[in-house]
VOGU-912963 format. One record per residue (C-alpha): residue number from 1; residue in one letter; z negated, y negated, x negated. Coordinates in steps of 0.001 Angstrom, whole numbers, plus 500000, padded with zeros to 6 digits. Example, Ala and Ser with C-alpha at 12.3 -4.5 7.8 and 13.67 -1.06 7.14 Angstrom:
<sites>
+-----+--------+--------+--------+--------+
: num : residu :     pz :     py :     px :
+-----+--------+--------+--------+--------+
:   1 :      A : 492200 : 504500 : 487700 :
:   2 :      S : 492860 : 501060 : 486330 :
+-----+--------+--------+--------+--------+
</sites>
This chain:
<sites>
+-----+--------+--------+--------+--------+
: num : residu :     pz :     py :     px :
+-----+--------+--------+--------+--------+
:   1 :      E : 572521 : 765535 : 244839 :
:   2 :      D : 575142 : 763573 : 242902 :
:   3 :      G : 572810 : 760741 : 241900 :
:   4 :      L : 574648 : 758102 : 243904 :
:   5 :      E : 572822 : 755858 : 246314 :
:   6 :      S : 573565 : 755709 : 250050 :
:   7 :      S : 575165 : 752252 : 249984 :
:   8 :      A : 577099 : 750026 : 247608 :
:   9 :      G : 574197 : 747571 : 247369 :
:  10 :      L : 571679 : 750249 : 246469 :
:  11 :      E : 574109 : 751747 : 243964 :
:  12 :      A : 574538 : 748308 : 242379 :
:  13 :      V : 570763 : 747951 : 241995 :
:  14 :      S : 570665 : 751461 : 240554 :
:  15 :      R : 573281 : 750429 : 237984 :
:  16 :      C : 571087 : 747417 : 237111 :
:  17 :      I : 568348 : 749854 : 236138 :
:  18 :      V : 570738 : 751906 : 233995 :
:  19 :      E : 571826 : 748756 : 232162 :
:  20 :      M : 568202 : 747659 : 231733 :
:  21 :      G : 567447 : 751020 : 230131 :
:  22 :      T : 570349 : 750883 : 227703 :
:  23 :      A : 569651 : 747235 : 226814 :
:  24 :      S : 566063 : 748224 : 226047 :
:  25 :      Y : 567077 : 751133 : 223820 :
:  26 :      Y : 569624 : 749071 : 221896 :
:  27 :      T : 566982 : 746369 : 221388 :
:  28 :      A : 564701 : 749005 : 219859 :
:  29 :      I : 567513 : 750407 : 217700 :
:  30 :      R : 568380 : 746891 : 216518 :
:  31 :      D : 564766 : 746227 : 215577 :
:  32 :      L : 564190 : 749616 : 213925 :
:  33 :      S : 567359 : 749829 : 211885 :
:  34 :      P : 566963 : 749210 : 208154 :
:  35 :      D : 570743 : 748727 : 207923 :
:  36 :      P : 571830 : 745147 : 208738 :
:  37 :      V : 575274 : 746254 : 209919 :
:  38 :      L : 573826 : 748851 : 212292 :
:  39 :      S : 571276 : 746297 : 213475 :
:  40 :      Q : 574037 : 743766 : 214193 :
:  41 :      L : 576137 : 746401 : 215964 :
:  42 :      A : 573154 : 747453 : 218100 :
:  43 :      D : 572552 : 743807 : 219008 :
:  44 :      L : 576170 : 743350 : 220083 :
:  45 :      I : 575908 : 746448 : 222274 :
:  46 :      R : 572577 : 745173 : 223670 :
:  47 :      Q : 574232 : 741891 : 224600 :
:  48 :      D : 577023 : 743800 : 226309 :
:  49 :      E : 574491 : 745863 : 228283 :
:  50 :      V : 572777 : 742649 : 229437 :
:  51 :      R : 576173 : 741348 : 230608 :
:  52 :      H : 576655 : 744595 : 232542 :
:  53 :      Y : 573229 : 744116 : 234130 :
:  54 :      K : 574190 : 740598 : 235218 :
:  55 :      Y : 577479 : 741854 : 236674 :
:  56 :      F : 575760 : 744559 : 238715 :
:  57 :      F : 573012 : 742144 : 239738 :
:  58 :      R : 575609 : 739696 : 241129 :
:  59 :      S : 577289 : 742569 : 242968 :
:  60 :      F : 573924 : 743726 : 244279 :
:  61 :      N : 573171 : 740251 : 245656 :
:  62 :      E : 576506 : 740168 : 247497 :
:  63 :      Y : 575921 : 743605 : 249027 :
:  64 :      R : 572277 : 742864 : 249747 :
:  65 :      E : 573282 : 740168 : 252237 :
:  66 :      R : 576052 : 742255 : 253842 :
:  67 :      E : 573919 : 745375 : 254114 :
:  68 :      A : 570706 : 743519 : 255048 :
:  69 :      L : 568765 : 745437 : 252406 :
:  70 :      G : 565002 : 745092 : 252519 :
:  71 :      R : 562581 : 745500 : 249653 :
:  72 :      L : 561535 : 749039 : 250522 :
:  73 :      P : 564998 : 750658 : 250190 :
:  74 :      I : 565591 : 748582 : 247055 :
:  75 :      L : 562289 : 749718 : 245563 :
:  76 :      R : 563081 : 753345 : 246393 :
:  77 :      A : 566482 : 753053 : 244686 :
:  78 :      I : 564833 : 751502 : 241622 :
:  79 :      L : 562240 : 754275 : 241420 :
:  80 :      R : 564869 : 757017 : 241869 :
:  81 :      R : 566942 : 755610 : 239029 :
:  82 :      L : 563930 : 755167 : 236764 :
:  83 :      R : 563119 : 758860 : 237269 :
:  84 :      M : 566747 : 759750 : 236567 :
:  85 :      L : 566732 : 757706 : 233355 :
:  86 :      D : 563793 : 759678 : 232067 :
:  87 :      E : 564775 : 763084 : 233418 :
:  88 :      G : 568534 : 763096 : 233191 :
:  89 :      D : 570445 : 760228 : 231652 :
:  90 :      S : 568458 : 760066 : 228413 :
:  91 :      S : 568192 : 763824 : 228093 :
:  92 :      I : 571939 : 764337 : 228300 :
:  93 :      A : 572637 : 761777 : 225578 :
:  94 :      L : 569883 : 763091 : 223338 :
:  95 :      K : 570935 : 766736 : 223735 :
:  96 :      H : 574452 : 765852 : 222613 :
:  97 :      S : 573119 : 763813 : 219688 :
:  98 :      Y : 570894 : 766713 : 218674 :
:  99 :      A : 573852 : 769106 : 218835 :
: 100 :      L : 575909 : 766805 : 216601 :
: 101 :      L : 573128 : 766536 : 214040 :
: 102 :      H : 572379 : 770279 : 214124 :
: 103 :      P : 575722 : 771972 : 214888 :
: 104 :      L : 574646 : 775392 : 213652 :
: 105 :      D : 571397 : 775463 : 215621 :
: 106 :      I : 571154 : 777301 : 218893 :
: 107 :      F : 569640 : 774889 : 221386 :
: 108 :      D : 565886 : 775389 : 221231 :
: 109 :      P : 564071 : 773694 : 224159 :
: 110 :      P : 560625 : 773591 : 222466 :
: 111 :      R : 562131 : 772117 : 219277 :
: 112 :      Y : 564158 : 769673 : 221365 :
: 113 :      R : 560966 : 768530 : 223164 :
: 114 :      Q : 559335 : 767917 : 219742 :
: 115 :      V : 562322 : 765831 : 218609 :
: 116 :      L : 562299 : 763959 : 221919 :
: 117 :      K : 558572 : 763251 : 221643 :
: 118 :      H : 559009 : 761958 : 218083 :
: 119 :      M : 561976 : 759809 : 219109 :
: 120 :      R : 560070 : 758302 : 222052 :
: 121 :      R : 557098 : 757501 : 219827 :
: 122 :      T : 559362 : 755848 : 217264 :
: 123 :      V : 561603 : 753953 : 219688 :
: 124 :      G : 558694 : 753170 : 221978 :
: 125 :      T : 557096 : 751002 : 219315 :
: 126 :      R : 559989 : 748544 : 219669 :
: 127 :      L : 560938 : 748774 : 223332 :
: 128 :      P : 560932 : 745336 : 224978 :
: 129 :      V : 558608 : 746357 : 227801 :
: 130 :      R : 558193 : 742882 : 229314 :
: 131 :      M : 561944 : 742292 : 229359 :
: 132 :      S : 562430 : 745722 : 230929 :
: 133 :      A : 559771 : 745044 : 233559 :
: 134 :      K : 561359 : 741687 : 234447 :
: 135 :      M : 564818 : 743223 : 234763 :
: 136 :      T : 563430 : 746084 : 236859 :
: 137 :      L : 561537 : 743869 : 239302 :
: 138 :      K : 564132 : 741083 : 239614 :
: 139 :      P : 566094 : 742693 : 242492 :
: 140 :      L : 562945 : 742710 : 244639 :
: 141 :      R : 562909 : 738886 : 244822 :
: 142 :      L : 559153 : 738722 : 244761 :
: 143 :      N : 557074 : 735556 : 244952 :
: 144 :      Y : 556707 : 734057 : 241454 :
: 145 :      W : 552982 : 734831 : 241178 :
: 146 :      V : 553328 : 738371 : 242529 :
: 147 :      N : 556280 : 739030 : 240245 :
: 148 :      D : 554456 : 737631 : 237201 :
: 149 :      L : 551402 : 739780 : 237928 :
: 150 :      L : 553535 : 742912 : 238425 :
: 151 :      V : 555494 : 742244 : 235217 :
: 152 :      R : 552220 : 741967 : 233296 :
: 153 :      L : 550738 : 745074 : 234929 :
: 154 :      T : 553930 : 747099 : 234525 :
: 155 :      A : 554290 : 746086 : 230879 :
: 156 :      F : 550628 : 746859 : 230190 :
: 157 :      A : 550878 : 750249 : 231889 :
: 158 :      A : 554069 : 751100 : 229991 :
: 159 :      E : 552541 : 750035 : 226676 :
: 160 :      K : 549323 : 751926 : 227396 :
: 161 :      S : 551130 : 755121 : 228410 :
: 162 :      A : 553184 : 754931 : 225218 :
: 163 :      G : 550092 : 754147 : 223121 :
: 164 :      L : 551315 : 750618 : 222414 :
: 165 :      A : 548714 : 748532 : 224269 :
: 166 :      D : 547318 : 747160 : 221013 :
: 167 :      R : 550550 : 745518 : 219884 :
+-----+--------+--------+--------+--------+
</sites>
């Protein structure tokens, strides 16, 4: 599987999820950085990622009408990409970062998992979970009340699973 969706509209919604993920990470980096220049740079990148999200969202809406996409295929595309973010996209970037920081180390999967766990705990404290939930659910065009409830539940579940529910 190449990771591409079966239609342009579903691929556009998939790209929305990628941009949501990167915007979330750059928000966390901005908030965690003790260096004001790095924080400002991370914020500029975050803003750019949000612009990318908006671009793909507009494209998705155009294709949605042409392709007569219903909520179920859209939801499936969202869930596939969310799994890919966790399993593939993030892992690739982090493996390369690890290799740059430790050029003489032979890749050690157990050590890498420890670093990844530590990074997720650290970054997870500053992830904008409500913003991420809103961006994730937006393509589904849910009723306001249903959407609001799902954003709250999704954010709570994400915070709880990351041990952040008390923030």
